[in-house]
ROLUMVO-141578 format. One line per field, with one value per residue (C-alpha): residue in one letter; z, y, x. Coordinates in steps of 0.2 Angstrom, whole numbers, padded with zeros to 4 digits. Example, Ala and Ser with C-alpha at 12.3 -4.5 7.8 and 13.67 -1.06 7.14 Angstrom:
lolum <- A;S
Z <- 0039;0036
Y <- -0022;-0005
X <- 0062;0068
% end
This chain:
lolum <- M;K;Y;K;R;I;L;L;K;L;S;G;E;A;L;M;G;D;R;Q;Y;G;I;D;P;D;R;L;R;E;Y;A;Q;E;I;K;E;I;T;K;E;G;V;E;V;A;I;V;I;G;G;G;N;I;F;R;G;V;A;G;A;S;N;G;M;D;R;V;Q;G;D;H;M;G;M;L;A;T;V;I;N;G;L;A;L;Q;S;A;L;E;N;E;G;V;P;T;R;L;Q;S;A;I;K;I;N;E;V;A;E;P;F;I;R;R;R;A;M;R;H;L;E;K;G;R;V;V;I;F;G;G;G;T;G;N;P;Y;F;T;T;D;S;A;A;V;L;R;A;I;E;V;E;A;N;V;I;L;K;G;T;R;V;D;G;I;Y;N;T;D;P;E;K;D;N;T;A;V;K;F;D;N;I;S;F;D;D;V;L;R;K;G;L;K;V;M;D;T;T;A;F;T;L;S;Q;E;N;E;L;P;I;I;V;F;D;M;N;K;K;G;N;L;Y;K;V;L;S;G;E;N;V;G;T;Q;V;N;L
Z <- -0062;-0066;-0049;-0038;-0021;-0017;-0003;-0001;0007;0015;0024;0040;0034;0020;0034;0040;0025;0026;0045;0053;0064;0068;0057;0045;0046;0028;0021;0030;0023;0006;0007;0014;-0001;-0013;-0005;-0005;-0024;-0027;-0014;-0023;-0039;-0029;-0026;-0010;0000;0013;0020;0029;0036;0043;0059;0054;0057;0076;0079;0070;0079;0069;0074;0092;0091;0083;0099;0111;0114;0113;0096;0101;0112;0098;0086;0098;0099;0080;0080;0092;0081;0066;0077;0081;0062;0059;0071;0063;0045;0051;0059;0043;0032;0043;0042;0023;0026;0022;0034;0041;0052;0061;0064;0074;0074;0093;0104;0109;0111;0117;0102;0087;0082;0083;0065;0060;0042;0038;0047;0037;0021;0026;0030;0013;0004;0013;0006;0022;0021;0032;0040;0047;0061;0072;0057;0057;0076;0076;0079;0065;0051;0042;0037;0019;0025;0034;0018;0007;0020;0023;0004;0001;0016;0010;-0008;-0015;-0033;-0032;-0019;-0022;-0014;-0012;-0011;-0014;-0030;-0046;-0049;-0049;-0056;-0060;-0047;-0034;-0043;-0028;-0030;-0048;-0062;-0075;-0066;-0079;-0074;-0078;-0083;-0081;-0073;-0068;-0051;-0057;-0065;-0049;-0039;-0053;-0054;-0035;-0035;-0019;-0020;-0003;0009;0002;0013;0008;-0010;-0011;-0003;-0016;-0030;-0024;-0023;-0040;-0032;-0043;-0035;-0042;-0035;-0038;-0031;-0019;-0016;-0033;-0033;-0043;-0045;-0035;-0046;-0062;-0056;-0053;-0070;-0079;-0084;-0085;-0069;-0058;-0061;-0061;-0055;-0061;-0066
Y <- -0035;-0032;-0037;-0051;-0045;-0027;-0017;0000;0013;0027;0042;0047;0065;0058;0053;0072;0077;0095;0095;0101;0086;0069;0058;0064;0051;0056;0053;0037;0031;0036;0025;0011;0011;0012;-0003;-0013;-0010;-0019;-0033;-0037;-0041;-0053;-0042;-0047;-0031;-0027;-0009;0000;0017;0031;0041;0059;0065;0061;0061;0061;0055;0066;0081;0076;0074;0091;0099;0090;0074;0057;0051;0033;0038;0049;0035;0023;0037;0037;0018;0019;0033;0021;0008;0021;0025;0006;0004;0018;0011;-0007;0000;0009;-0006;-0017;-0005;-0008;-0026;-0030;-0042;-0035;-0039;-0027;-0034;-0024;-0025;-0020;-0032;-0024;-0041;-0034;-0022;-0031;-0047;-0048;-0048;-0066;-0068;-0084;-0079;-0063;-0072;-0084;-0069;-0062;-0079;-0080;-0063;-0052;-0035;-0035;-0018;-0018;-0006;-0001;0002;-0010;-0011;-0002;0016;0026;0017;0025;0018;0018;0006;-0004;-0004;-0011;-0024;-0030;-0031;-0042;-0053;-0056;-0058;-0043;-0040;-0021;-0006;0007;0023;0034;0052;0069;0072;0061;0054;0059;0075;0083;0097;0099;0102;0111;0124;0124;0126;0120;0103;0089;0072;0055;0041;0028;0030;0018;0016;0022;0038;0042;0041;0050;0065;0066;0064;0061;0045;0036;0038;0031;0015;0010;0014;0004;-0011;-0010;-0009;-0023;-0035;-0029;-0023;-0010;0005;0015;0033;0039;0051;0041;0056;0055;0044;0028;0030;0014;0004;0011;0008;-0011;-0012;-0007;0011;0024;0032;0040;0035;0018;0015;-0001;-0008
X <- -0083;-0065;-0058;-0064;-0056;-0052;-0044;-0053;-0043;-0053;-0046;-0053;-0056;-0067;-0080;-0081;-0091;-0094;-0090;-0074;-0072;-0079;-0091;-0105;-0119;-0125;-0107;-0106;-0123;-0117;-0102;-0111;-0123;-0109;-0100;-0117;-0119;-0102;-0105;-0121;-0110;-0100;-0085;-0076;-0072;-0059;-0058;-0044;-0049;-0039;-0042;-0038;-0055;-0053;-0034;-0017;-0002;0010;0000;0000;0019;0021;0013;0024;0016;0026;0025;0021;0007;0000;0001;-0008;-0022;-0023;-0025;-0040;-0047;-0047;-0056;-0070;-0071;-0072;-0086;-0096;-0094;-0098;-0114;-0118;-0115;-0125;-0140;-0139;-0140;-0122;-0114;-0098;-0083;-0071;-0054;-0041;-0022;-0023;-0032;-0049;-0058;-0075;-0076;-0067;-0060;-0041;-0033;-0031;-0027;-0035;-0051;-0051;-0050;-0064;-0075;-0071;-0075;-0092;-0096;-0094;-0085;-0070;-0064;-0046;-0044;-0029;-0017;-0003;-0003;0014;0018;0027;0017;0003;-0014;-0008;0005;-0008;-0019;-0005;0000;-0017;-0021;-0005;-0010;-0028;-0022;-0032;-0031;-0030;-0030;-0043;-0038;-0054;-0050;-0059;-0049;-0053;-0035;-0017;-0011;0006;0002;-0011;-0028;-0035;-0022;-0017;-0030;-0018;-0015;-0015;-0023;-0015;-0026;-0012;0005;0019;0026;0043;0036;0026;0043;0053;0040;0039;0020;0011;0000;0004;0018;0035;0034;0017;0020;0036;0028;0014;0027;0038;0023;0016;0000;-0009;-0017;-0031;-0034;-0052;-0065;-0075;-0087;-0094;-0109;-0107;-0088;-0084;-0095;-0088;-0070;-0074;-0083;-0067;-0072;-0059;-0061;-0047;-0029;-0022;-0004;0004;0021
% end
């Protein structure tokens, strides 16, 4: 495997599958099986998951809700998704720990960096819920922050498109995909990979990002095998 320790970023929407809302058990099972395959190869896996399939703080704020309270609801949504993914992974026989940035001791461990790294060293998958624990920060920012903290080699951003394009491939048939692109080029071209805070934090800490289609079976394994899947963003 090309990488020893990874941070896998999954969007909450990805868990919906073909549904309009909530969690699709079949999609959850597929993800758990994909993750199991790479853990069998000795890859240490940390995961940050979004909450957009349940609630988005930004959406709540646009409808008159207090932004901070909305973001707190979004944080709780990521914990719900984390519990669901933990259950799916354990059903596949993968030992998993859920750590939360906000204290919910009856549900998840608090985030403690050294404990998280110890879990990873012992071959357990660690899911980080609750975002960063702070409002106004996205789960992309949480993913980059946790990746840096646990000393991951790379961030794998699993999406529903197979990489980074010069325009939106779902709207433009002539969109051109990049196999490799630099952080500076992403910023110069105004491409949307992550929010600016998360992206800049990754750049400053020289942490590469690979954007790939998580919904295509076997892609996660291929990325970690060094195959040319998705788009790699590096210095």
